[in-house]
C-alpha positions as CSV (number, residue, x, y, z in Angstrom):
1,M,72.7,-85.9,6.9
2,A,72.2,-88.7,9.5
3,S,73.0,-92.1,7.8
4,P,71.0,-95.3,8.0
5,V,73.2,-97.8,9.8
6,G,70.7,-100.6,8.1
7,S,72.1,-104.4,7.8
8,E,72.6,-105.9,10.3
9,S,76.1,-107.3,9.6
10,G,77.5,-104.4,9.5
11,A,75.2,-102.0,12.1
12,G,77.8,-102.2,14.5
13,Q,80.5,-100.6,13.2
14,C,78.6,-97.8,10.9
15,M,76.8,-97.7,14.7
16,V,80.0,-96.9,16.8
17,M,80.8,-94.6,14.1
18,A,78.0,-92.4,14.5
19,F,78.3,-92.3,18.4
20,R,81.5,-90.9,17.7
21,A,80.7,-88.4,15.8
22,L,78.1,-87.3,17.8
23,Q,80.0,-87.8,21.3
24,A,83.2,-85.5,18.8
25,A,80.1,-82.8,18.6
26,S,79.0,-82.6,21.7
27,H,82.4,-82.6,23.2
28,R,83.4,-79.5,20.9
29,N,79.8,-77.8,22.2
30,I,78.9,-78.0,25.2
31,D,77.3,-74.2,25.4
32,V,74.3,-74.8,23.1
33,P,72.7,-71.3,22.8
34,L,68.9,-71.0,23.1
35,A,68.8,-70.1,18.8
36,I,70.1,-73.2,18.0
37,R,68.4,-75.2,20.8
38,K,65.1,-73.6,19.5
39,D,66.0,-74.4,15.9
40,R,66.0,-77.7,16.4
41,L,62.6,-78.1,18.3
42,K,61.4,-75.7,14.9
43,R,62.7,-78.2,13.0
44,L,61.6,-81.4,14.9
45,G,58.2,-79.7,14.1
46,A,58.7,-79.7,10.6
47,L,60.0,-82.9,10.5
48,L,56.5,-84.3,12.0
49,D,54.5,-81.8,9.7
50,R,55.8,-82.7,6.9
51,N,56.1,-86.4,7.5
52,R,52.9,-87.4,9.8
53,S,50.5,-89.3,6.8
54,N,53.4,-91.0,5.7
55,F,54.1,-92.3,9.6
56,E,50.4,-93.1,9.8
57,A,50.6,-95.4,6.6
58,V,53.6,-96.9,7.7
59,I,52.9,-98.0,11.3
60,S,49.4,-99.4,10.3
61,E,51.5,-101.5,7.6
62,D,54.1,-102.5,10.6
63,F,50.7,-103.0,12.5
64,G,48.7,-105.2,9.7
65,H,46.2,-102.4,10.5
66,R,46.0,-99.7,12.8
67,S,43.5,-96.5,12.5
68,K,45.4,-93.4,10.7
69,H,43.3,-91.5,13.7
70,E,45.2,-93.3,16.7
71,T,48.3,-92.5,15.2
72,R,46.9,-88.6,15.1
73,F,45.8,-88.4,18.3
74,A,47.9,-90.9,20.7
75,E,50.8,-90.4,19.2
76,A,51.4,-87.2,16.7
77,V,49.1,-84.4,18.4
78,I,51.0,-85.0,21.8
79,V,54.7,-85.2,20.2
80,E,53.2,-81.8,18.8
81,A,52.2,-80.3,22.1
82,A,55.7,-80.9,23.9
83,I,57.6,-79.6,20.6
84,K,55.6,-76.2,21.3
85,H,55.7,-76.4,24.8
86,A,59.2,-77.1,25.3
87,S,59.6,-74.0,22.7
88,R,57.5,-71.4,24.9
89,H,58.9,-72.4,27.7
90,V,63.1,-73.6,27.5
91,A,64.1,-70.1,27.3
92,Q,63.2,-69.9,31.1
93,W,64.4,-73.6,31.6
94,M,67.9,-72.9,30.6
95,A,67.9,-69.5,32.6
96,P,70.4,-69.9,35.9
97,R,68.3,-69.7,39.0
98,R,69.2,-68.2,41.5
99,V,69.2,-70.6,45.2
100,T,68.7,-69.5,49.0
101,T,72.1,-69.4,50.6
102,D,72.3,-70.1,54.2
103,L,72.9,-67.4,56.8
104,H,76.4,-68.8,57.4
105,F,77.8,-68.8,54.0
106,L,76.4,-65.1,53.5
107,P,77.0,-62.6,51.9
108,G,78.2,-65.6,49.1
109,S,75.2,-66.8,46.9
110,N,74.1,-69.7,44.7
111,R,73.1,-70.5,41.1
112,L,71.8,-73.5,39.1
113,V,73.2,-73.9,35.6
114,A,71.7,-76.3,33.7
115,Q,73.9,-78.0,31.2
116,P,73.2,-80.6,28.6
117,L,74.3,-84.2,29.9
118,G,75.9,-84.8,25.6
119,V,74.7,-87.6,23.7
120,V,71.3,-88.7,24.7
121,G,70.0,-92.7,23.5
122,I,66.8,-93.6,22.8
123,I,65.5,-96.9,22.4
124,A,61.6,-97.0,21.6
125,P,58.8,-99.5,22.0
126,W,57.3,-100.6,18.8
127,N,53.5,-100.1,20.8
128,F,53.3,-96.2,20.1
129,P,57.0,-96.0,18.0
130,L,56.3,-92.4,17.1
131,M,55.4,-90.9,20.0
132,L,57.9,-92.9,21.8
133,S,60.5,-92.0,19.3
134,L,60.7,-88.4,18.7
135,G,58.6,-87.9,22.2
136,P,62.1,-88.3,24.5
137,V,63.7,-86.2,21.6
138,V,62.0,-82.8,22.3
139,G,63.3,-82.8,26.1
140,A,67.0,-84.3,25.2
141,L,66.8,-81.5,22.3
142,A,65.4,-78.1,24.8
143,A,68.2,-79.2,27.0
144,G,71.1,-78.9,24.3
145,N,72.0,-82.1,23.7
146,L,72.5,-84.7,20.9
147,V,70.4,-87.9,19.9
148,M,70.6,-91.2,18.5
149,I,67.8,-93.3,18.1
150,K,67.0,-97.0,17.9
151,P,63.7,-97.9,17.1
152,S,61.8,-101.2,17.6
153,E,62.6,-104.2,15.3
154,L,58.7,-105.1,15.3
155,A,58.6,-101.5,13.2
156,P,60.6,-102.1,10.5
157,R,58.9,-99.6,7.8
158,F,58.3,-96.7,10.2
159,S,61.8,-97.0,11.2
160,A,63.1,-96.7,7.7
161,C,60.7,-93.6,7.3
162,L,61.7,-91.9,11.1
163,N,65.7,-92.6,9.6
164,N,64.5,-90.7,5.7
165,A,62.8,-87.9,8.0
166,V,66.0,-87.0,10.2
167,K,67.8,-87.6,7.3
168,E,66.3,-84.3,5.5
169,R,65.9,-82.5,8.1
170,F,69.1,-83.1,10.9
171,D,72.3,-83.5,10.4
172,A,74.4,-86.8,11.1
173,E,75.8,-84.7,15.0
174,E,72.8,-83.9,15.7
175,I,70.4,-86.5,15.4
176,V,71.1,-90.6,14.1
177,V,68.4,-92.9,13.8
178,V,70.0,-96.3,13.8
179,E,67.8,-99.6,12.2
180,G,68.7,-103.2,13.1
181,G,67.4,-106.3,15.2
182,P,67.8,-107.1,18.7
183,A,71.4,-108.0,18.3
184,V,72.5,-104.0,17.1
185,S,69.9,-103.0,20.0
186,E,71.5,-105.1,22.8
187,S,75.0,-103.3,21.1
188,F,73.1,-99.8,21.5
189,A,72.4,-100.2,24.8
190,A,76.4,-101.0,25.5
191,L,77.3,-97.8,24.2
192,P,78.8,-95.1,27.2
193,F,75.5,-92.6,26.6
194,D,75.2,-89.4,28.6
195,H,71.9,-90.6,29.5
196,L,69.4,-93.7,27.7
197,L,65.9,-93.8,27.9
198,F,64.6,-97.2,27.4
199,T,60.8,-97.5,27.0
200,G,59.4,-101.3,26.6
201,S,59.4,-104.8,29.2
202,T,60.0,-104.7,32.4
203,R,62.0,-108.1,31.6
204,V,64.5,-106.3,28.6
205,G,64.2,-103.1,30.3
206,K,66.6,-105.2,33.4
207,F,69.0,-105.7,30.7
208,V,69.2,-102.5,29.4
209,A,69.7,-101.4,32.6
210,A,72.7,-104.2,33.6
211,S,74.4,-103.1,30.0
212,A,74.2,-99.2,31.3
213,A,75.6,-100.0,34.4
214,K,79.2,-101.3,32.9
215,N,79.4,-97.7,31.7
216,L,77.8,-95.9,34.6
217,T,75.7,-94.5,32.3
218,P,72.2,-92.8,33.9
219,V,69.2,-95.0,32.5
220,T,65.3,-94.0,32.4
221,L,63.5,-96.5,32.4
222,E,59.6,-96.3,31.5
223,L,58.9,-100.1,31.6
224,G,54.9,-101.2,32.0
225,G,52.9,-104.1,34.7
226,K,49.5,-104.6,35.4
227,S,47.5,-101.1,35.9
228,P,44.6,-101.3,38.2
229,A,41.5,-99.7,37.3
230,I,38.9,-99.6,40.5
231,I,35.5,-98.6,40.5
232,D,34.5,-97.5,43.9
233,R,30.5,-98.0,44.3
234,S,29.8,-93.9,44.1
235,A,30.7,-94.2,40.3
236,D,28.8,-93.7,37.4
237,L,29.2,-97.4,35.9
238,A,28.0,-96.8,32.6
239,Q,30.7,-94.0,32.0
240,A,33.5,-95.8,33.5
241,A,32.5,-99.2,31.9
242,R,32.8,-96.8,28.1
243,R,36.2,-95.1,29.6
244,I,37.8,-98.3,30.8
245,A,36.1,-99.9,27.7
246,F,38.1,-97.5,25.4
247,G,41.3,-97.0,27.7
248,K,41.7,-100.4,27.0
249,L,41.0,-101.0,23.4
250,L,42.6,-97.8,22.0
251,N,45.8,-99.3,19.9
252,A,44.1,-103.0,20.8
253,G,45.4,-103.1,24.5
254,Q,49.1,-102.6,23.1
255,T,49.5,-99.4,25.5
256,C,52.2,-99.6,28.6
257,I,49.0,-97.3,30.3
258,A,46.5,-99.5,29.5
259,P,44.1,-100.8,32.2
260,D,45.2,-104.1,32.9
261,Y,42.8,-105.6,35.1
262,V,39.4,-103.8,36.7
263,L,39.0,-104.1,40.4
264,C,35.1,-104.1,40.9
265,P,32.3,-104.4,43.7
266,A,30.8,-107.8,43.4
267,D,27.5,-106.8,43.1
268,L,27.8,-104.4,40.5
269,Q,30.3,-107.3,38.6
270,E,27.5,-108.5,36.2
271,K,26.2,-105.2,35.0
272,F,29.8,-103.5,34.5
273,V,30.4,-106.9,32.1
274,E,26.8,-105.8,30.4
275,L,28.0,-102.1,30.3
276,L,31.3,-102.6,29.0
277,F,30.1,-104.7,26.2
278,A,27.4,-102.4,25.0
279,A,30.5,-99.5,25.3
280,V,32.7,-102.2,23.1
281,A,29.8,-102.1,20.4
282,T,29.3,-98.8,20.9
283,L,32.6,-97.5,19.5
284,Y,33.7,-100.4,17.6
285,G,31.5,-103.0,17.1
286,S,31.4,-106.8,16.8
287,D,32.8,-106.7,12.8
288,P,37.2,-107.1,13.1
289,S,37.1,-105.4,9.2
290,N,36.2,-102.3,11.4
291,P,38.9,-99.6,10.4
292,D,38.8,-97.9,14.4
293,Y,40.4,-101.2,15.8
294,T,43.8,-102.3,15.5
295,S,45.7,-105.3,14.3
296,I,47.6,-107.3,17.3
297,I,51.3,-106.6,16.1
298,D,52.2,-110.4,15.2
299,A,51.5,-113.4,14.8
300,A,53.8,-114.3,17.9
301,H,51.8,-111.7,20.0
302,Y,48.6,-112.9,19.2
303,E,49.5,-116.5,19.9
304,R,50.7,-115.2,23.4
305,L,47.1,-113.3,23.9
306,Q,45.4,-116.8,22.8
307,R,47.8,-118.7,25.3
308,I,46.6,-116.2,28.4
309,I,43.0,-117.0,27.3
310,D,43.3,-120.8,26.9
311,D,45.4,-120.8,30.1
312,A,42.5,-119.0,32.5
313,A,39.7,-121.2,30.5
314,V,41.6,-124.5,31.6
315,K,42.3,-123.5,35.1
316,G,38.4,-122.7,35.6
317,A,38.1,-119.0,34.8
318,R,35.1,-117.7,32.8
319,I,35.0,-116.4,29.2
320,E,32.9,-113.6,28.5
321,R,33.1,-112.6,24.4
322,R,30.8,-110.6,22.1
323,A,32.6,-112.2,18.8
324,D,31.4,-114.9,16.7
325,K,33.6,-115.9,13.2
326,P,36.9,-116.7,15.0
327,E,38.7,-117.2,11.6
328,E,37.8,-114.0,10.2
329,W,39.2,-112.2,13.6
330,D,42.5,-114.6,12.8
331,S,42.7,-113.5,9.4
332,V,43.4,-109.8,9.9
333,R,45.3,-110.5,13.4
334,K,42.4,-108.6,15.3
335,F,41.9,-109.7,18.3
336,P,38.7,-110.1,20.0
337,P,38.1,-108.0,22.8
338,S,37.3,-110.2,25.8
339,L,36.7,-110.4,29.5
340,I,37.5,-112.3,32.3
341,L,35.7,-113.7,35.2
342,A,36.4,-116.1,38.5
343,T,40.5,-115.8,37.9
344,N,42.9,-116.7,40.6
345,D,46.6,-115.7,40.8
346,D,47.7,-119.3,39.4
347,M,46.3,-118.0,36.0
348,L,48.9,-116.3,33.7
349,V,46.2,-113.2,33.3
350,R,46.8,-112.7,36.6
351,R,50.8,-113.0,36.7
352,E,51.8,-111.6,33.5
353,E,51.3,-107.9,32.0
354,I,48.9,-108.5,29.3
355,F,49.2,-105.7,26.5
356,G,46.5,-106.7,24.4
357,P,42.2,-106.6,24.5
358,I,42.5,-109.2,27.8
359,L,40.8,-107.9,31.1
360,P,40.5,-109.2,34.0
361,V,37.4,-108.4,36.1
362,I,38.3,-109.3,39.5
363,P,35.5,-108.7,42.4
364,Y,35.8,-106.3,46.0
365,A,33.4,-106.3,48.8
366,H,35.1,-103.7,50.8
367,R,37.8,-100.9,49.7
368,E,40.4,-102.0,52.0
369,E,40.4,-105.0,50.3
370,A,40.8,-103.5,46.9
371,I,43.6,-101.6,48.1
372,A,45.1,-104.5,49.6
373,F,44.9,-106.3,46.3
374,V,46.9,-103.0,44.6
375,N,49.2,-103.1,47.0
376,A,50.3,-107.1,47.3
377,R,51.8,-106.4,43.7
378,E,54.5,-104.7,42.2
379,R,53.9,-101.3,41.8
380,P,52.3,-99.9,38.3
381,L,53.0,-97.2,35.8
382,A,49.3,-96.4,36.0
383,L,46.4,-96.4,38.0
384,Y,42.8,-95.5,37.7
385,W,40.5,-94.9,40.1
386,F,36.1,-94.0,39.6
387,G,34.5,-92.6,41.9
388,T,32.8,-89.1,42.7
389,D,33.7,-90.0,47.1
390,R,36.1,-87.4,47.5
391,K,37.2,-89.6,51.1
392,A,37.2,-92.8,49.6
393,R,39.3,-91.4,46.1
394,R,41.8,-89.7,48.8
395,R,42.1,-93.2,50.5
396,V,43.1,-94.4,47.7
397,L,45.1,-92.1,45.9
398,Q,47.3,-92.0,49.5
399,E,47.6,-95.5,50.0
400,T,48.8,-96.8,46.9
401,I,51.6,-95.9,44.8
402,A,51.9,-96.4,41.4
403,G,54.0,-94.0,38.5
404,G,50.8,-92.0,37.6
405,V,46.6,-91.9,37.8
406,T,44.0,-90.7,36.2
407,V,40.9,-90.4,38.6
408,N,37.4,-90.9,36.5
409,D,39.0,-91.9,33.1
410,C,42.2,-93.4,31.4
411,L,45.4,-92.9,30.7
412,M,45.4,-89.1,30.4
413,H,47.7,-88.0,32.5
414,I,50.1,-89.0,30.0
415,G,49.9,-86.1,27.9
416,Q,50.3,-83.5,30.6
417,E,53.5,-81.1,29.9
418,R,52.6,-79.8,33.2
419,Q,53.2,-83.1,34.8
420,P,56.3,-86.0,35.3
421,F,55.5,-89.4,33.1
422,G,57.1,-91.9,34.8
423,G,57.6,-95.2,36.5
424,V,58.2,-96.4,40.1
425,G,59.4,-99.7,41.2
426,A,59.2,-102.7,38.8
427,S,57.3,-100.1,36.5
428,G,60.7,-98.3,35.5
429,S,62.4,-94.8,37.4
430,G,62.8,-91.4,37.0
431,S,60.7,-89.8,34.7
432,Y,60.3,-86.7,31.4
433,H,57.7,-84.7,29.7
434,G,57.4,-81.4,29.9
435,E,60.3,-79.6,32.1
436,W,60.7,-82.5,33.9
437,G,62.2,-84.0,30.7
438,F,64.7,-80.9,30.3
439,R,65.7,-82.0,33.9
440,T,66.2,-86.0,33.4
441,F,68.6,-85.1,29.9
442,S,70.5,-81.4,32.3
443,K,73.1,-81.9,34.7
444,E,71.9,-79.4,37.0
445,K,75.6,-77.7,38.2
446,P,75.5,-76.3,41.5
447,I,77.9,-73.1,41.3
448,F,78.6,-71.0,45.3
449,Y,79.8,-67.0,44.4
450,Q,82.3,-66.6,47.3
451,S,82.2,-62.7,48.2
452,R,85.2,-60.9,49.1
453,L,84.5,-60.5,52.4
454,S,84.0,-64.3,54.1
455,W,83.3,-65.5,57.9
456,I,84.9,-68.6,56.4
457,D,88.4,-66.8,57.0
458,L,87.9,-67.3,60.7
459,L,87.7,-71.2,60.1
460,L,91.7,-71.0,58.8
461,P,94.1,-71.8,60.3
462,P,96.3,-70.7,62.7
463,Y,93.6,-72.0,65.1
464,G,93.2,-70.3,68.7
465,R,90.3,-68.5,70.5
466,A,89.0,-66.5,67.2
467,F,88.5,-70.4,65.6
468,D,86.6,-71.2,68.8
469,W,84.5,-68.5,69.3
470,F,83.4,-68.3,65.9
471,F,82.7,-72.3,65.7
472,R,80.5,-72.3,68.8
473,L,78.9,-69.3,66.8
474,L,78.5,-71.1,63.3
475,R,76.9,-74.2,65.8
476,W,74.1,-71.6,66.7
477,I,73.2,-70.1,63.8
478,I,73.0,-73.8,61.8
C-alpha cells in the first residue's frame, strides 16, 4: 500500500524512492487496459465516498473553520462528477482515432493512438485541497498514468487524511501522497516526472516551471491573477450583486477564480454597493460566528489582507463595511466582507491578487473603457460579464482574453467537464477537465500505415524523367 512520506528530514529520500517505484512500474506496464483504468477510477470514487465526512472535518480544522457544505458542493461533488464522466467516456477517449490522409499519401492511412505518459506529479494548493488534489488525478488515471500528489503544507490535516485514504485503496505503485513543507515541495518539483501539474500562485508557478525545465518536464500551470467582473448597463443589477457576492465570498474569497474586482458603470456604483451588501446580509449575515462563512487559512494571510485595506485607506480609498466589533472577527480569523472604492494603480489592491473577501469597485464611463482596463493588465484566469445586451456581450468576449468565462454568474465554468479549464499568460498554461485532462496526460502518438503499393516509390532514386513527372504532379496535388 502507498506509504506516507512524512518527516521533513527523511522525506526527500523517501520521496525519491517512491518516485522510482512508480517510474519502474510505469515502464513495466505501458499498455494499460481499459479495465484497469476503470477500476482505478472506481476505487477513487470509493475513496471519496468513504472519506467524505472525514475530508469535510479536517479541511475545516485546517482553515480554523470552513462550512462542510462548501466542501461538499465546491469540492467533493466536482470530483465525483469528474470521476463519473471519465468512467463513462474513457473507452471512447482511448480508442485509436482515424485521421484523414492527404491524397498524395493514399492508399496509406493515419491513426492517432493515445498512450500514458508514465508518472504524473500533482502539486495542489490549500484553498480547495480536495478538488485540486484529486481533480487532476481523474484525468491522469483515465489516461493510464501513475500519480504522485503533493498537497499543501498549509492543510496538514487534510494531507494526512488523504494519505491514509489513498493507502486503503491504492498500491504504492499506483498513487503516492507526499507530505511535508516547502523544502519537500521544492524537491518534488525537481523530480523528472513525465508531466507535472501545479495549481497555485503565479509567483510560485514561475519557480515550479523553472525547476521542471531542468528535466524538460512538461508542465500544466493553473495559476490565478486578477479576474474581473464586468457589469454592463443592461444587467439586472440586483441579480448581478447577489451572484458576485456569492462568487467572491465562497471560501471567504480564497478562490483562484473569484472575481478580483468589479467594473461598474459610474452612475450605478452606489446602487451596486448597497445591493451587494444587501446580498451579503442575506447570504452570510453580519455575525462572524455564522457557520456558513469561512475563516482565513492562517494569520499570515489574514495580516496580508489587512495590509491591503490599510494601504488603500492611507492612499485615499473609501472602505465600505457592514461589520461591527472587529475583535470578534479577529478572534475567529474571519475577515469581514469589504468593498474598496476610489482606488488607483498605486494601491496594493490594484496590483496584487487579493485572494480574500475584499472587492474593489471601479467605475467606468463606457464599454470601451472597461475593455481597455482589462486588456491593460495581465490576462486573467476568469472573466465574468453581466448583462442582457448580446451585442455588448459579444464585443467584450471577442475583445478580451481570459482563461475561462461565465456569463451572468461567477465560478460556474470550472464545473464543466465537457469544457477545458485552464489559464492563459500569467494565469497559467495548459488545461484539464474531462477529455482535455485525458489528452493533457496522454501522448497522442501519430501512426502512418503505408500501403503495399505506394506512389512514393516513384520518388526513389535513381532519379530521372519519372521523378520529374511525378514531382510536378505531387506539387499540383498538394
